[in-house]
N, C-alpha and C positions, 0 to 999 in steps of 0.2 A: 424259397425254404413253404412248405407246407403242415402245420402239425395239426395229428389228431387228437382230441381232448375229449374223454369222456368220466363225465362228474355230472352227476345227479343233483345238488349243491348249488341253489343258482346263483348265492354270494359268491361262492370261490371261484365257477365259471366265469363271474364277471370280471373276479379281481385277476384271476387267472390272463386273462384276455387283454386286462391294460396293464397289466406290468408288461408280455409280453409284447404287447402293438406297440405299446408306448415306446420299447426300446428298439424297436427293429418295424418301421409301419410298412415296410416291404413282405413281409410274415403276414400268409393267410392264414387261417386257425380257424377250424372247422370244428364245433362244438357238439355233446351230445349226451343226454341224462339218461340213455340207456343201449344197452349191447346189440340189440336186436335192428336200431338203426345207424349203428353205427360200424356195424358187422356190414350190411348193406352198400354201403357207402366206402368203406374199406375194400372190398371188394371189388368193386365200379374204378378207383383211384388208389389203389394200389404203390404202381408207380410211380404218382407223385407227391405221395407221403415223406417227409423225412423225418418224421417224428412220433411214436403214439406215443400218448403224456394218460394214462390207464388211472383210474380211481378202482380199487378192489370191488365195493361193497356198491353194488349201481342192477338199477331193475334189468330184468327184462330174463333171457335163455341163460345166461354166460353172468357171470362174476369177469372183472376188471385180469384175472387169470386166465381165464376162459379162451376171453376175449386176444390177448399175448398170443395163448399155445394155437387159436386161428392163424395171427397173422404169422406167425413160422413155418405152419403150414402152408400156404399160403403162396411162401416161397421171399418174402420178406426178412433181409438182411439190414433191415436202418433200427434204428435206435428205438426202444421202449422201454420208457418211465413206468412202474408201478408205484402205487401211491397210497397212504391209504391214513386214517387218523386212527385206526384201528390196531391187531395184531398185523407185527408185519410176517407175510408170509415167508417160510422157511427156503434158507436159504438154496437145497435142492431143487426149490420149484421154482425160483430166479434164476437160476443156471438153467434149468430145464427151456427153460425160452427166455435163454439168453438177454432175462430182462435187470435193469438197476431199480434200487428203492430210493426212494425219497419220501419220507414218514411227513403226515402232518401234524401237527400244523406249520406250512411252509410260510416264509415270511416272502412277504412282496419282490424286496430288492433283488435277497436272492436268488428265488425263478430266473429272474432270465441269464445269467452269471451263470448256471448252472445246464438251462434247457436249449438256448439257441446258441451255445457252441456244439451241440449235438446237433442241430438239426441242420445245422450246416453243412455237416461233417467233421468235425475238428473234434479229434480226442483231448 
C-alpha cells in the first residue's frame, strides 16, 4: 500500500502521516509540497501507488486538479481524493478525473477509516 500525498501545509502533512501510518504501520506514504516534484515521482512510480491524496491549492505548475488529470492521462485508475479548505471543485471536474472529495478540515480519526480502505482496494 503506497499513498502519495500532495499538501503544502506542513502541519497537515504531519498530521495525515501520523494518522495513517499509526493506523497501518505497513503503509508507505510519500509526501510532496509542490505539484512539480509530485508529478515527477508519480511518473516514475505510477504502478506502485495505490492512492493519491491531493490538495487543490499547491505550489507548482499545476494545482491538485491538474495533477489528478495527469494521473489519469498516465493511465492510472487508482483512487484519487481531492481535498481543500476552500471551494469544492465542480462536480463535473471531479467526474472528469474520477476523483472523490474530502473537505478540510478532516478529522484525524476519520482520515484512516476513509482513506485506508481505498488504498487497499476495498470500496
